[in-house]
N, C-alpha and C positions, 0 to 999 in steps of 0.2 A: 504493500500500500504506500502511496505518497499523498501529500496534501495539496489540494488545489482549491484556491479561494477559501481556505480554512475548513474545507470539507474533505475527509479522507475518501479517495477514489482509487480503483485498481490501477496499477502501473502496467500498461501494456508495453513492456520493455522491447519486445521484438519490433514494435511499430514506432514508438516515440523516442525511446532512449537512444536509438541510432542517430537522432538529431541532437544529442547532447555532446558538447565538446568541452574538454578540459585542456586549458593552456597551461603548461608547466614549464618553469624555467627558474634559474637562479635570480637573486636580487641583482639589479643593474645588468641584466642580460638582454634587455629589449622586450621583456614580457608585457610591459605597459603599452608599448607601441603596438604590439599585436592585439592587445585588448582594445585599444583605440580604433584600430583598423576594423576589427569585428563590429564594434559599436557603430562606426560610421557607415557600414554597409546597410544597416537597418534590417538585416536579415535575421539577426539573432538577438535574443534577450540576454544582456551581458551583465554578469555579476563580478564585481571586483573583490578579490582576496577575501572570501568568506571566512577564512581561518585567521585573519589578522587578530593578534592578541588584544588590540584596542577597538575591536569592532563595535562593542556596545557604546563606546563614546562616539564613534563616527556615525552611528545610527541616530544619535541625538542631534548633532550639529552639522552634519553634512560636510565631510572632509573635502577640501579643494586643494589643488596643487600649489606649491610655492615655487619661488624662482630656483632654488637649489635642486629641485626634483627633475627639472628638464622634461616634465611630463606635459607636452604640448597638446592642446585641443581636447583636454579631458573634461574640463568644467568640474562637476561634482562626481567623485568616485562612486558613491554608494546610492545614487538616486534610484536605481532599480530595486533597492530594498524597501522603498516606501510601501507601506501597507502590509509588510511581513510582520504581523503583530506578535508572533511567537518566536521570531528569530533570536532576539536578545535572551529570552529565557532558556531556549534550547542550546544556546552557544556556551562553550566552555573556553575561557581565554587561555587555559593551559595548552590547548591544541596549537597555539601559535609558536611555541618555542620549546616544548618538551614532549617526550614520548614521540619523537619525530619518525622513528622507524616503526612500521606496522606491518607484520607479515600477512601474506595473502589469506592465511587460514585463521586470523584473529576473529574471535566470535564475540563473546559476552563483553569483553573489555572495550570493544569498539562499537557496541550498540548505540550509545549516545551520539557518537559521531555520525553513524549511519542514519539515525533518526533526524538529526539536524540537516544533513545534506539532502535527505529525502524530502524534507519540508521545503527548503529553499528552492530545490530543483522542481518539485511539484508545483509550488506556487508560481514559478517562472513559466512552466509549461501551461499553466492556466491562463497565462497572458500572451504567449507566443508559441508558434509551432517548433521553433528551434531555440536552444539555450546554450550559452557558453559561460563558463566561469574560468577566471584566470587566478592561479594560485601558485605562489613560490614555495609554499610549505607542504606541498603534496608529494614531492619527489620521492621520498623514502616511504610513502604510503601508496604508491601507484599500483603495486601488486595487489594490495587489499582493495583499492578502488576498482581495478580491472575485474576482480572477482565479484564485486557487488554490482557493478554497472558494466557488464561484459560487452554491451553493444555501443557504449560511448566511444567517441573518438578522442585520442590523446595527441595533442600537438606540443612538441618540444621546441623551445626556442633557446639557442645557446649562443655564446659569444666567446671570442678569443680570451683565453685565461688571463693574460697580462693586461689586456684592455679592460676587462671586467674589474680586475683588482684596482687599476688606476681610477676607474669610475667610482668604485666604492670609497676609496681613500679621498678623492676630491670632494665627494658629497659630504662625507663626515667632516672634512676640513672646513667646508663652507658652512656647515651647520654650527660648528663650534667657533668659527672665526679665527682659527690658528692652524699652523702647518703641522705641528707635532700633535697627533691625536693617538699616539701609541701604536702606530701602524707597524713599527719594527718588532713589536713584542708578540710572542705566541699567544698572549692573552688579549690581543686586539679585539675590542668589543663592537667595532663598527658592523652594522647590519647583522649583529648576533653571530659573527663568525666563530668566536671562541665558545659561545654558549651552545651553538649547534654541535661543534666538535666534541664538547664535553658530553652532550646528550647522546651522541652517536658512537662514542669511543668503545662502548661495550660490544657493538656490532662491528665496528671498524677500528681495531686497536691502534692503527697508524695515525689516527686523529688525536690521540692523547697529546697533551702539551709537551711532555718530555720526549716525544718522538720527532719534534721539529725544533729548528733553531731561530726562525724568523716568523713574523706574521704572514708574509707571503707564502712561505713554505707550507705552513699549516693550512692556509686558504687553498693552495694549489691541490693539496691532498683531498680536501673536501670537494673542490671543483671536479676532480677526477671521479670520485664516488658518485656525485650527483649526475655527471654526464653519463656514466655507465647505467645508472638506474633509469634515467629518462630515456635513453636509447633502447633499453631493454623492453619498455612497455609502449613507447610512442608509435602511433600510426605514421607519423611523419616528423622528421627532425629538420629544422631550418636554422641556418646560420644568420645571425644579425647582420653581418656584412653583406650577405646576399640580398637582404631587404633593401640595403642602401644602394648596392651596385647593379643588381639584377632584379629590380622590383617586380616588373610585369611577370617575368618567368617564375619567380618565387611565389607570388600570390596565386597565379593560375595553378601551379603545382599543389599549393596548400588547399585551395578550394576543391580541386579534384580529389585529393586524398580524403577530405571529410564529407564528400558527396553533397556539397551545398549547391544551390541553384547558380546559374551563370552570374558572373560578376563584372561590373564595370570597373576594371582595374584603373583606367585613366583617372577616374574621379577620386581615387584614393591617394595618388602620388603626393598631393599637396600636404598630406598629414605626416609625411616622413621628413624629419629634420636631421640631417647628418650631424655628428658630434662637433665637427669643426664650425658649424653655424649656431651651436647652442648659445654662444655668448651674445649673438646679435638678435636672436629670436626671443621675444618676451613671452613668458608664461602668463603673466598678469598684464596683458596688453589691453588695458581698459581704463576709463576715467576713474579717479578716486581709488586707485589700486591700494594706496597706503591706508586709506580708511577701511577698505575691505580686509586687509591684513589685520588691522587692529580689532575689527569686529570678530574675525575668526578666532583671534587669540582669546578674546573674552568668552566666546562661545565654547572654546575648548575647556576653559576653566570651569564653566558651568556644567559641561557634560561630565567632567571628572567627578564633580561633587554629586551630580544626579545619579551616576552609575554606582558610586559608593553607597549612597542612601538606598537605592533600589536593591543592591546586592545584600545589604544588611537586612532589609525588610524581608527579602526572599528567604534568607537563611533562618530568620526568626519565625516566619510563618510556616515554612516547610523544611524543617531541619533534616528530615530523613530522605528528602528527594535529591536525586543525583541527576545532573543535566549532562 
């Protein structure tokens, strides 16, 4: 069963779940660009990072991109979640950065995750015939996802290892306003690199801190494991550089692999901004952008307080319930 319009209905997987697409890739790999391209086609109902550990906050105030993100043409990330009344209650923020590996045969321990995904996917199919969700936190759970949604298509987006690392470091530097953000250390926390390695080292011992000498070396080992898992389960694997240099060919191949209707490729080229032009392209290219940033900052603070209060009330009212 899945949920559509808050009513449980049978899930005809053979018929409708083949129109479900999961876009999987690392942080700073180009996955948000792929999300944007899917959204701009208007062929898919597109969900952004449903496992983000701060999802509940974002459902309150509507996260929008900032200048450091280089996420162009996105507007609001989570607008498609509007009306998903039970998403916040079903969601567990621990899914965002812990228990990242989930074997294909996991059963009871993964029931809450399956229930949550079934809800948001079912709600989406209640609104559109084709659904896509983009998630960077699914890679080591793809075997489990494939077992639960066998007819879904998995799209893997990857990027050159060194270029991805440089992008991660640049964005962390921009966020903190300084050059030294601990990137030389094996305990580098940018984009949860060290936290992911710690969580996964039981499965992949080479990710332990004492098995690397620099931040990049540890990241590179995580990149290799992620690449292998994504390639293992993906229906198609595309290179970020191919989207930049061979856009038409790459998009046609992607659309063919997922079995989607014909695509007007030319209309989508405008949404691809090469890295060398990121500095000249404005994410917040609008009047009163500074005011909007200040308003968003205030809304973020409100959202944090509201989520804390709602979580406390939920635990008080239903102490035995596990989401």
